[in-house]
N, C-alpha and C positions, 0 to 999 in steps of 0.2 A: 798774930793768924795771916797766912800768907794767903790771898786769890789766887786759885787754882782759873786758867783760862781756859776756854773750852776752843777744842780742835783738835789736829792732830800734830805728832812731833813729824820734824822730817824721818825719821826711822821707820814710821807706820806708812807715811807716802812710798819711801823707796820697796818695802815690803809690798806694799799693794800694789806698784808695777809691776815688779816682776813676776807677782802671783800669776797680773795678768795679762804680761805679756808672753808669758807660758803658755799659758788656756789659750791666747786669741795665734799664737805658732803654732800649736797642734793643731784645732782648725782651721788656718792655712793651708798645714799639711796633705790635711784630712782631704782640703779643697781640691788642693793640684791634683793628689792620686787618684780623687775622684774624674777632676778632668782629660788625665789621662789614659783613663782604662777606658772612660765613654768614646774615646778620639781615637782607641784603639777598636774595641767593636763596633765603629762605625766605619772605621777601615775595611775592618771584614766583612760585614756584613755587604758593604759595595764591590772589595773582591768577590767574594761567592755569589752577588748577584749579575757583576760579568762573566763569571763560569758558569752560569744559567743561564748568560743570554745564549752565547759562544754554544754550546749544548742546543739547547733548543734551535740554532739556525744551520748545524750540522744535523742534527734528525731532521728537519725539513729539508734541507740538500736530500740528505738520504733518500725521504719515502720518496721525495720525483727524479729520482733516477731510475735509468729504463733499466740500465744491466752493471753490475760491478762485477770489475776482474781480478781474481785472486791471486797470488803472489805465481803458480804458475803458468796460467794466460800471460802474464808479463814476461815472463821467461824466453828469448828466441829459441828457434829451433821445436817450438812445439804443435801441438796440431792448430790452437788458435793461437797463438802466439801473439798478443799483438804489437810486441817491436817487430813483428817480421812485416806487419800491417803497414809502419808508419816510415816516413822517408826517411833516409839515414843521411846524418850531417858529424862532421867529426865532431869528437869532445862533445857530444849532445847527450841527453837523455833524456825522455819522457818526464811528464810531470800529471799529475791529479790533480783532472779538471771536471768540475760538475755540470751536468749538461742540463738543460731546463728543456724542457718540452713548448715549444708554439703551438699552439695550435695554430692553421689559417682555414679561413671560408674556401669553399670550391673557386670560388669567383678572383683570389689572388691571384697577382703573378710573385710568382716567388724565382730570383736570380741565385741559380745553384750555381755558376762560374765561377764564383768568390770573388767575384771584380764589379 
């Protein structure tokens, strides 16, 4: 009679290690995929938040405007053309400026000379 020693053979250990490595590799790939998707979603949410903040800023500025010139008003030689009222500089073009009203008290002194 031969006595059988209890334990695992080398083949059984190699097969169990192979199965464990396949399972761990699959879980690791799944985790990396989830992390990459989360990173992309965070970037998307952040960019949407930035765009919304910019739109809110522009909307606030537009609500404070006194007058908005249309395309016809910008052209020279029109009845109310703003380019006719601006100082002429060589190789220049007017730019869009957002004006904000500032209210002064009747007792405030205001310098309108620009200096």
